KOLVOZA-983040 format. One record per atom (N, C-alpha, C): residue in one letter; x, y, z. Coordinates in steps of 0.05 Angstrom, whole numbers, padded with zeros to 5 digits, always signed. Layout:
BEGIN
AXYZ ...
END
This chain:
BEGIN
M+00759+02295+04417 M+00781+02302+04436 M+00788+02331+04452 G+00792+02354+04432 G+00790+02374+04445 G+00797+02383+04469 Y+00825+02404+04465 Y+00830+02415+04491 Y+00851+02438+04481 N+00847+02459+04509 N+00857+02477+04501 N+00890+02485+04504 L+00898+02506+04493 L+00930+02504+04480 L+00937+02530+04484 V+00966+02536+04506 V+00976+02567+04508 V+01000+02559+04501 V+01010+02584+04472 V+01028+02586+04461 V+01048+02601+04474 P+01072+02610+04491 P+01074+02622+04499 P+01092+02637+04489 K+01101+02626+04471 K+01121+02643+04438 K+01117+02625+04424 K+01131+02640+04403 K+01133+02620+04375 K+01145+02590+04379 T+01136+02575+04377 T+01139+02545+04389 T+01140+02528+04359 G+01150+02511+04358 G+01158+02486+04336 G+01139+02458+04350 Y+01123+02445+04332 Y+01117+02416+04344 Y+01120+02399+04322 A+01120+02366+04332 A+01129+02346+04316 A+01101+02334+04320 I+01097+02332+04291 I+01074+02314+04285 I+01071+02279+04295 T+01063+02262+04321 T+01076+02245+04329 T+01047+02217+04315 D+01023+02232+04305 D+01013+02210+04287 D+01002+02225+04261 R+01015+02214+04244 R+01020+02235+04212 R+00985+02221+04195 T+00981+02200+04209 T+00951+02187+04201 T+00932+02199+04211 V+00925+02218+04227 V+00901+02242+04247 V+00916+02271+04233 P+00898+02289+04222 P+00900+02308+04209 P+00901+02328+04239 V+00923+02349+04244 V+00915+02364+04260 V+00899+02387+04253 N+00890+02394+04262 N+00863+02413+04263 N+00864+02442+04294 I+00875+02463+04289 I+00876+02481+04310 I+00862+02509+04304 R+00841+02513+04331 R+00829+02535+04322 R+00841+02557+04341 D+00829+02580+04331 D+00848+02607+04361 D+00820+02608+04373 D+00821+02629+04382 D+00809+02637+04418 D+00775+02648+04415 R+00781+02649+04384 R+00755+02657+04365 R+00730+02637+04362 G+00753+02611+04360 G+00736+02590+04354 G+00743+02581+04320 I+00756+02599+04310 I+00765+02604+04280 I+00787+02573+04273 M+00781+02571+04252 M+00804+02556+04242 M+00823+02563+04234 F+00854+02560+04253 F+00871+02576+04251 F+00891+02560+04235 Y+00898+02531+04249 Y+00909+02509+04219 Y+00897+02484+04219 S+00911+02472+04191 S+00899+02454+04189 S+00916+02437+04174 T+00920+02413+04177 T+00939+02399+04149 T+00928+02377+04132 E+00897+02379+04139 E+00883+02367+04126 E+00898+02365+04093 P+00888+02395+04085 P+00893+02391+04061 P+00921+02392+04046 I+00946+02387+04062 I+00970+02389+04056 I+00974+02357+04065 M+00972+02340+04083 M+00981+02318+04093 M+00991+02303+04062 P+01018+02288+04077 P+01027+02290+04112 P+01040+02315+04117 V+01045+02310+04142 V+01072+02333+04150 V+01074+02332+04175 E+01096+02341+04173 E+01121+02329+04190 E+01126+02344+04220 S+01120+02369+04215 S+01123+02390+04235 S+01114+02418+04218 F+01103+02434+04251 F+01091+02458+04231 F+01108+02478+04257 N+01101+02495+04258 N+01098+02528+04283 N+01069+02534+04289 L+01067+02545+04313 L+01045+02563+04329 L+01056+02593+04335 P+01046+02610+04329 P+01055+02642+04340 P+01051+02637+04375 A+01058+02653+04390 A+01050+02647+04414 A+01022+02661+04411 G+00998+02649+04427 G+00977+02659+04424 G+00965+02637+04450 K+00936+02632+04446 K+00915+02612+04455 K+00892+02599+04433 Y+00897+02564+04432 Y+00881+02552+04409 Y+00866+02531+04433 M+00848+02528+04412 M+00836+02500+04416 M+00845+02482+04399 V+00864+02460+04410 V+00857+02436+04389 V+00829+02421+04382 D+00835+02427+04366 D+00803+02398+04355 D+00812+02366+04352 T+00837+02365+04341 T+00844+02340+04333 T+00882+02335+04323 G+00888+02314+04328 G+00921+02317+04316 G+00933+02313+04341 Y+00955+02300+04338 Y+00972+02289+04358 Y+01013+02303+04356 F+01010+02311+04369 F+01032+02323+04362 F+01052+02324+04394 K+01074+02339+04387 K+01095+02341+04415 K+01111+02365+04409 P+01113+02398+04438 P+01128+02411+04431 P+01164+02400+04416 L+01175+02416+04400 L+01204+02415+04383 L+01225+02433+04409 P+01248+02427+04414 P+01260+02438+04426 P+01265+02475+04420 S+01260+02464+04390 S+01260+02498+04377 S+01243+02502+04351 P+01227+02524+04345 P+01219+02532+04321 P+01235+02512+04296 V+01209+02509+04281 V+01214+02498+04257 V+01230+02523+04245 I+01247+02518+04215 I+01261+02539+04205 I+01244+02533+04179 F+01239+02563+04174 F+01224+02566+04145 F+01238+02589+04135 K+01251+02584+04107 K+01272+02608+04091 K+01255+02630+04085 K+01262+02653+04092 K+01249+02673+04086 K+01258+02690+04058 S+01243+02698+04048 S+01248+02718+04018 S+01269+02733+04021 K+01290+02736+03997 K+01303+02756+04002 K+01293+02788+03982 L+01297+02804+04002 L+01279+02837+03995 L+01292+02843+03972 P+01281+02859+03958 P+01296+02882+03941 P+01309+02906+03960 L+01326+02926+03958 L+01340+02945+03962 L+01305+02969+03967 P+01297+02965+03993 P+01278+02981+03994 P+01281+03016+03994 E+01253+03023+03983 E+01262+03066+03969 E+01258+03074+03982 I+01253+03070+04017 I+01257+03084+04043 I+01270+03076+04061 A+01301+03076+04059 A+01318+03056+04073 A+01320+03064+04107 F+01311+03085+04117 F+01313+03087+04153 F+01279+03096+04156 A+01268+03079+04163 A+01242+03082+04169 A+01237+03070+04183 T+01213+03077+04210 T+01202+03061+04228 T+01172+03046+04228 L+01177+03021+04228 L+01143+03008+04222 L+01125+03016+04244 P+01101+03024+04226 P+01081+03039+04239 P+01061+03013+04264 L+01080+03002+04287 L+01075+02979+04301 L+01050+03003+04324 N+01053+03024+04329 N+01038+03035+04344 N+01012+03047+04337 F+01000+03051+04311 F+00981+03058+04301 F+00955+03048+04311 K+00941+03068+04302 K+00909+03054+04321 K+00905+03041+04297 I+00885+03013+04305 I+00873+02999+04281 I+00848+03006+04292 T+00837+03003+04260 T+00805+03015+04261 T+00792+02992+04244 F+00759+02986+04245 F+00747+02976+04233 F+00729+02988+04225 Q+00727+02996+04198 Q+00705+03011+04185 Q+00711+03003+04148 P+00671+03002+04141 P+00670+03004+04110 P+00702+03010+04100 N+00714+03003+04072 N+00735+03000+04060 N+00731+02982+04041 P+00733+03001+04010 P+00728+02982+03995 P+00759+02973+03981 N+00783+02980+03988 N+00807+02980+03998 N+00822+02953+04005 K+00803+02948+04033 K+00805+02931+04043 K+00819+02933+04070 C+00838+02950+04063 C+00857+02960+04091 C+00869+02985+04073 T+00877+03005+04096 T+00891+03028+04089 T+00901+03037+04111 I+00926+03049+04104 I+00949+03058+04123 I+00948+03093+04126 F+00927+03109+04138 F+00944+03137+04133 F+00960+03139+04161 W+00974+03152+04143 W+01005+03156+04154 W+00999+03178+04164 K+00987+03204+04165 K+00983+03235+04181 K+00974+03225+04203 Q+00954+03200+04207 Q+00929+03194+04228 Q+00935+03179+04236 K+00971+03166+04238 K+00973+03146+04250 K+00952+03120+04256 M+00938+03121+04234 M+00920+03098+04228 M+00914+03072+04216 I+00896+03056+04219 I+00900+03033+04197 I+00877+03019+04195 V+00867+03026+04171 V+00832+03014+04170 V+00829+02993+04156 F+00820+02975+04166 F+00814+02948+04162 F+00775+02951+04153 D+00774+02933+04136 D+00744+02941+04133 D+00735+02908+04152 P+00701+02923+04170 P+00701+02902+04175 P+00696+02868+04173 M+00692+02862+04146 M+00706+02831+04141 M+00729+02828+04150 F+00740+02837+04165 F+00772+02827+04176 F+00765+02825+04205 L+00740+02830+04210 L+00724+02821+04245 L+00727+02791+04255 D+00721+02781+04237 D+00718+02737+04233 D+00735+02734+04224 C+00753+02741+04203 C+00772+02723+04188 C+00793+02712+04203 P+00807+02689+04191 P+00814+02676+04208 P+00842+02689+04209 K+00859+02692+04231 K+00879+02708+04246 K+00907+02707+04212 P+00911+02690+04211 P+00929+02692+04188 P+00920+02715+04161 Y+00901+02717+04157 Y+00897+02727+04141 Y+00895+02758+04140 F+00890+02758+04174 F+00892+02793+04185 F+00917+02794+04184 D+00938+02776+04186 D+00960+02773+04206 D+00982+02788+04174 F+00970+02778+04151 F+00974+02782+04124 F+00979+02811+04118 I+00949+02811+04115 I+00949+02841+04111 I+00958+02853+04125 L+00957+02866+04152 L+00963+02883+04162 L+01004+02886+04161 N+01007+02860+04151 N+01036+02863+04152 N+01051+02874+04121 H+01026+02865+04106 H+01033+02886+04082 H+01032+02912+04079 E+01011+02923+04103 E+01011+02948+04098 E+01035+02954+04120 Y+01044+02948+04135 Y+01071+02951+04153 Y+01092+02952+04125 G+01092+02932+04103 G+01110+02934+04075 G+01119+02961+04062 H+01084+02975+04069 H+01087+02999+04051 H+01107+03019+04066 T+01117+03020+04090 T+01129+03032+04103 T+01159+03033+04077 F+01162+03016+04072 F+01192+03017+04053 F+01186+03013+04023 Y+01160+03005+04012 Y+01151+03005+03982 Y+01133+03014+03976 G+01132+03029+03956 G+01106+03035+03940 G+01107+03065+03941 Y+01122+03080+03969 Y+01120+03111+03969 Y+01149+03123+03939 G+01161+03110+03940 G+01189+03117+03922 G+01178+03120+03892 N+01206+03112+03882 N+01201+03117+03855 N+01221+03097+03830 L+01223+03070+03857 L+01246+03051+03849 L+01228+03027+03834 Y+01202+03029+03842 Y+01196+03000+03832 Y+01160+03012+03830 S+01147+02997+03807 S+01125+03002+03796 S+01100+02998+03819 P+01082+02998+03821 P+01070+03002+03840 P+01060+02976+03841 E+01061+02952+03821 E+01058+02925+03815 E+01069+02915+03835 E+01103+02917+03829 E+01127+02917+03843 E+01123+02914+03870 A+01117+02940+03884 A+01112+02950+03908 A+01100+02928+03924 E+01074+02927+03910 E+01053+02907+03915 E+01065+02883+03928 A+01087+02873+03908 A+01086+02844+03913 A+01110+02842+03927 Y+01123+02865+03931 Y+01149+02868+03952 Y+01128+02868+03982 C+01106+02891+03981 C+01099+02883+04007 C+01081+02859+04015 D+01079+02844+03999 D+01069+02820+04005 D+01088+02803+04014 L+01122+02799+04003 L+01139+02797+04012 L+01151+02797+04029 F+01142+02822+04044 F+01148+02831+04065 F+01132+02830+04098 A+01108+02820+04084 A+01093+02804+04102 A+01092+02768+04099 S+01105+02763+04092 S+01106+02737+04088 S+01128+02727+04106 N+01151+02751+04113 N+01177+02745+04119 N+01167+02746+04156 K+01160+02767+04156 K+01141+02775+04179 K+01125+02760+04192 M+01108+02744+04172 M+01092+02715+04185 M+01106+02699+04195 I+01131+02694+04170 I+01144+02670+04191 I+01161+02683+04210 D+01172+02698+04211 D+01187+02713+04249 D+01161+02706+04268 M+01135+02713+04261 M+01115+02702+04276 M+01114+02672+04288 G+01115+02663+04267 G+01110+02638+04274 G+01091+02625+04255 Y+01091+02632+04238 Y+01065+02622+04218 Y+01078+02597+04201 N+01060+02584+04186 N+01071+02568+04165 N+01069+02581+04140 P+01093+02562+04111 P+01083+02572+04096 P+01054+02567+04082 S+01046+02544+04092 S+01015+02536+04072 S+00996+02549+04088 Q+01002+02569+04111 Q+00980+02585+04120 Q+00992+02612+04109 I+01009+02622+04101 I+01018+02650+04083 I+01013+02648+04061 M+01013+02625+04041 M+00999+02613+04019 M+00969+02624+04016 N+00963+02620+04038 N+00930+02621+04036 N+00915+02643+04040 A+00938+02654+04050 A+00926+02685+04065 A+00925+02706+04029 P+00944+02703+04025 P+00928+02723+03992 P+00911+02710+03970 K+00909+02679+03970 K+00893+02675+03954 K+00861+02679+03963 A+00855+02673+03996 A+00827+02685+04007 A+00819+02711+04006 T+00842+02735+04010 T+00833+02764+04008 T+00837+02785+03989 L+00850+02766+03964 L+00863+02794+03948 L+00843+02783+03924 S+00836+02794+03905 S+00810+02805+03892 S+00825+02782+03860 S+00817+02783+03839 S+00820+02755+03824 S+00837+02776+03800 R+00834+02803+03809 R+00851+02830+03793 R+00879+02827+03805 Q+00882+02812+03819 Q+00915+02802+03843 Q+00925+02783+03832 D+00920+02765+03820 D+00919+02749+03818 D+00961+02739+03816 Y+00966+02758+03798 Y+01000+02750+03792 Y+01005+02756+03820 R+01001+02767+03849 R+01005+02773+03863 R+01002+02747+03888 K+00979+02731+03880 K+00980+02714+03896 K+00998+02683+03881 E+01002+02693+03862 E+01026+02668+03845 E+01055+02674+03846 Y+01051+02700+03848 Y+01085+02707+03859 Y+01088+02702+03893 I+01080+02703+03908 I+01078+02694+03932 I+01073+02662+03940 E+01059+02649+03926 E+01057+02618+03922 E+01087+02610+03911 Q+01087+02619+03890 Q+01111+02604+03876 Q+01140+02614+03891 T+01139+02643+03900 T+01169+02655+03922 T+01172+02622+03946 L+01152+02619+03956 L+01150+02605+03980 L+01156+02578+03982 L+01139+02573+03948 L+01149+02535+03942 L+01175+02533+03929 N+01197+02553+03928 N+01216+02555+03915 N+01233+02558+03941 N+01230+02577+03969 N+01243+02573+03981 N+01242+02550+04009 A+01228+02527+03995 A+01214+02504+04009 A+01246+02487+04012 
END
């Protein structure tokens, strides 16, 4: 079946045949979205981008599917600017990803070069969340990390990701020492459904 799909902006889609799984790869050929583990699915979103559709029947909706975002607690730093212009590099990093504020740089471990885009965007947006959480004294380090995960979740919903993609990202990228974060984000997204 395969064909290319260009999505100019965040777009919602209605599945027209729910007996056939939707399998969509990114422009690198890496699986981006699949309904197989979560069937049946009626609708989904895609962020702006270029994709390859392997299987599935769907049509665009007039507007994106609305997914509820999580309520975030008071930020530790109220008036800050996201580091969207920081240089992103790939170097060996035992922390997987680190933001260096003075150098205006975000360093990902090379393992993220070939990972699914939802995993990369989850980690990147988590780092952006540290603009507001983790450098003050309102929250414990564990709380701050969990709030950065919620921040990432909200940003990914804004981009056009689906809750299933967001839930899978921490499961695939965080270590077993971070199981509380995996459970927290999953439970929060399920409660928002």
